[in-house]
N, C-alpha and C positions, 0 to 999 in steps of 0.2 A: 504494500500500500504506500509506503514512504520511499520507494525506490532505493532501499538500502540505507537511508539516512537515519532511521529510527532503530531502537533496540528491539529485536524480535521478542525478548522477554517481556517487554511492555505489551506486545500484542497478545501473548499468552495470558498475562494477568488481566488484560482488558476482556478477553474472551471468558475467562473463568468468573469474572465479576458480573457478566451480563445476566439480566433477569431470566433468560432462558435456561441458565445453568445454576440457578439459586439452590436447587435441590441436590447438587453434588456435595457429598459430605467431605469433611476435612481430609480423611484418609485417601479418598479418590483424588482430591486436589493435589495432595502431596505426591501421589503416584504419577499423576500427569506431569508435574514439575520435574520429578526425578527422571521419568522416561524421556522428556524433552532434553534435559541436560545430558543424558547419556547419548541420545540420538545425535546431538550436534557436537558432542565431545567438549562441552563447555562447563568447566568446573564451577564457575560462579553463577550459572543460570538459575539454579534453585534460589539462591540468595537474592538475585535480582528480581525474579518473579515474585518472591515473598515480600520484597520491598514495594513493588508496584501495586500489588493486590490491595492492601488497605487503602492506598490512595485512590484506586478505582472505585472501591466501595464508597468512599467519601464523595467522589465525583457523582456517583449515582444519587446520593442524598441530595446534592445540589440540583441535579437535573430534575429529579422528581419534585423537589420543592418548587422549582420554576414552573413545572407543568401544573401543579396544584394551584399555583397563584394565577398564571396567565390564562389557562384554558377557560375557567369559569367566567373570566372577564372578556372573552372573545379576542384575546391577544395572540392566539396561536391557531390561526385558521388552517384547515386542511381540506383537500378535495374529497376525501373519504370520511364519511360520518363515523364518529367513534361509537363503540358499543355503549348501551345505556348505563352499564355499570362501570364505566371507565374510571370514575372518580373513586369509587370504593376499592377497585383493584389497585389503582395508583396509590391510594392512601395506605393500603395493606403493604404494598411493595416498599413504600417510603418508610414505614415503621420497621419493617424487616431490615432494610438497609441501614437505618439508624442504629439498630441493635448490633448488626454485624460490624459496621464501621467503628462503633464505640468500643466493642470488644477487641477488634483488631488493632486499634490505635492506642490502647492502654498499656 
């Protein structure tokens, strides 16, 4: 995505923190990080992914906060209609990310 300018470990952390993968447990996350480090032969990969991961959790807190503020005020128009329960789903994700980010950053 960044034409080699970014850290691939950031991309792994970004993926692991995505809402689609919230149900991945810590052991599986650790396995993914270790597998990636071994696959690329990079000793520091696990540490770098583990450093980026809490930051990405915090990023999702900020993004979901923005969504919960802007969407009800009509500030984030989309061509596709959101599901009727978007706000409840987004609030639940927000609360989960706050808990995850708080735990990860302590």
